[in-house]
C-alpha positions in Angstrom: 82.5 106.2 108.5 85.2 105.0 111.5 84.7 101.6 110.5 84.5 102.6 106.7 88.0 103.9 107.1 89.4 101.2 109.1 87.9 98.4 106.1 89.6 100.0 103.9 92.6 100.0 105.8 92.7 96.4 106.4 91.5 95.7 102.7 94.3 97.7 100.7 97.2 97.1 103.8 100.0 97.6 103.4 101.7 93.8 102.8 98.8 93.7 99.7 100.8 97.3 98.5 104.1 96.4 99.5 103.3 92.7 98.1 102.5 94.4 94.7 105.5 97.0 94.8 107.5 93.8 95.1 105.8 92.1 92.1 106.5 95.4 90.3 110.4 95.4 91.2 110.7 92.0 89.4 109.5 92.9 86.9 111.0 95.9 86.7 114.5 94.9 87.1 113.9 92.2 85.1 115.9 91.9 81.3 112.7 92.0 79.6 109.7 89.7 80.1 108.3 87.5 77.4 105.2 86.2 77.5 102.6 83.6 75.9 99.3 85.5 76.6 95.8 83.4 75.8 93.1 86.7 75.2 89.7 85.8 76.5 86.8 88.8 76.2 83.6 88.3 77.2 80.6 90.8 75.5 77.2 90.8 75.7 76.7 91.3 72.1 78.1 88.0 71.4 76.8 83.9 73.3 81.0 82.7 74.0 84.2 84.8 74.2 86.4 84.6 71.7 89.5 83.5 73.1 92.8 84.7 71.2 96.7 83.8 71.6 98.6 86.2 71.7 102.9 86.6 72.1 103.9 89.0 74.1 107.3 90.7 73.9 109.1 93.6 76.4 112.7 95.3 75.9 113.2 98.1 78.4 113.4 100.4 78.2 110.1 101.2 75.8 110.0 98.5 73.1 107.5 95.8 72.9 105.6 93.7 70.5 102.4 91.8 71.1 101.7 89.3 68.1 98.3 87.3 67.3 97.1 85.5 64.6 95.8 88.2 63.0 96.9 91.5 63.9 100.8 92.7 65.0 101.9 95.7 66.6 105.5 96.9 67.9 105.5 99.7 69.7 109.3 102.0 69.7 109.1 104.9 72.1 106.6 106.7 71.4 105.4 105.5 68.4 102.7 102.7 68.1 102.6 100.3 64.9 99.6 98.1 64.0 99.5 95.7 61.0 96.5 93.8 60.6 95.8 91.0 58.1 92.1 91.5 58.1 92.2 94.6 57.0 95.0 94.3 54.9 96.6 97.3 56.3 99.6 98.8 58.6 98.5 101.7 60.3 101.0 104.3 62.0 100.3 105.9 65.2 101.0 107.7 68.7 101.6 105.7 72.0 100.4 108.0 73.9 96.6 106.0 73.9 97.7 102.6 73.6 98.7 100.7 77.1 100.4 97.4 77.2 99.9 94.7 79.2 103.2 95.0 81.2 102.6 98.4 82.1 99.8 97.8 84.2 102.7 96.2 86.4 105.7 98.3 86.1 104.0 101.7 86.5 100.7 100.8 88.6 101.3 103.5 91.0 101.9 105.9 87.7 98.0 105.5 86.5 96.5 103.3 89.5 95.1 103.0 93.5 95.4 99.9 94.6 92.0 99.7 96.5 92.3 96.5 97.4 93.2 92.4 97.5 92.2 89.2 98.3 93.4 85.6 98.8 92.1 82.9 96.5 93.5 80.4 97.6 97.7 80.5 96.6 96.5 82.9 94.4 96.3 87.0 95.6 93.9 89.4 93.5 94.5 92.9 93.3 92.0 95.3 92.5 93.2 99.1 91.2 91.0 101.9 89.9 92.6 104.4 87.1 93.7 108.2 88.2 92.6 110.5 86.3 91.2 110.0 82.6 93.3 106.6 83.2 92.6 103.9 80.6 91.3 101.1 81.5 89.7 102.5 84.8 90.0 99.4 86.8 92.0 96.9 86.3 92.2 93.1 88.6 96.2 91.5 88.7 96.1 88.0 90.0 99.5 87.1 91.4 100.7 84.2 92.6 102.9 83.4 95.9 106.3 83.5 94.0 105.1 87.0 92.6 104.9 86.1 89.3 101.3 87.0 87.3 98.9 84.5 86.5 96.1 87.3 84.9 95.3 91.3 83.7 90.9 91.7 83.5 90.1 94.8 83.0 86.6 96.6 80.8 88.2 97.9 76.8 86.9 101.0 75.3 84.3 98.5 74.3 82.4 97.6 77.5 83.8 94.2 76.5 85.5 92.6 79.6 89.0 91.6 78.7 91.2 88.5 80.6 94.8 87.8 79.6 95.8 84.7 81.6 99.9 84.5 81.6 100.3 81.3 80.3 103.9 81.6 79.8 106.7 83.5 81.1 110.6 84.2 80.6 111.7 87.2 81.8 114.5 87.4 79.4 115.7 90.0 77.2 113.2 88.8 73.5 116.2 88.0 70.4 114.5 90.9 68.0 111.2 92.1 67.6 110.1 91.8 64.2 110.1 95.3 62.1 107.3 94.5 59.7 106.8 98.5 59.0 110.3 98.7 57.1 108.7 97.1 54.6 105.0 97.0 54.6 103.1 93.6 52.7 102.1 93.9 49.4 98.3 94.6 48.7 98.5 96.4 52.1 97.8 99.9 52.6 99.8 102.2 54.6 98.1 104.7 57.3 99.8 107.6 59.5 97.7 108.4 62.4 100.5 110.6 63.7 99.9 113.2 61.2 
């Protein structure tokens, strides 16, 4: 029992938690976050991984957008808007069921416990487990020596392994977020899931 406790303390260590706190502080104090993301989803159903590219923008305190080829997501306060070109619809949802990519870093301590950290080359991988009913339940966050997030990996609600690779980063406020919900595109259905 004592050996297990010592191993856990060694893995988590003050340096691992302090390093993750430093990373969180860096992103929390930024004017905004702009990422170009390569999302890779591995599913047991398909032989090949599904790769998509997205642009993520965050404006403190509570506005974010995520735009890909088939879908655009906009979160403002407690409301989430989703435009799906595939389904030709715009949905209005409550944001509480959705976690934006930056939340994993900005508020990791509210929702996750640090289980350990491992150095891989010049990077460090943080392993986090969710508190109570937090989804996703487990995360791996990889950062480089400059405390820049390189990737975020987790299992989604369908059981698929998702890895978000941060390809380009700017820590500045986005010029604007596309307010696509103000004018629903012709031929698209509007679905309000907040009622």
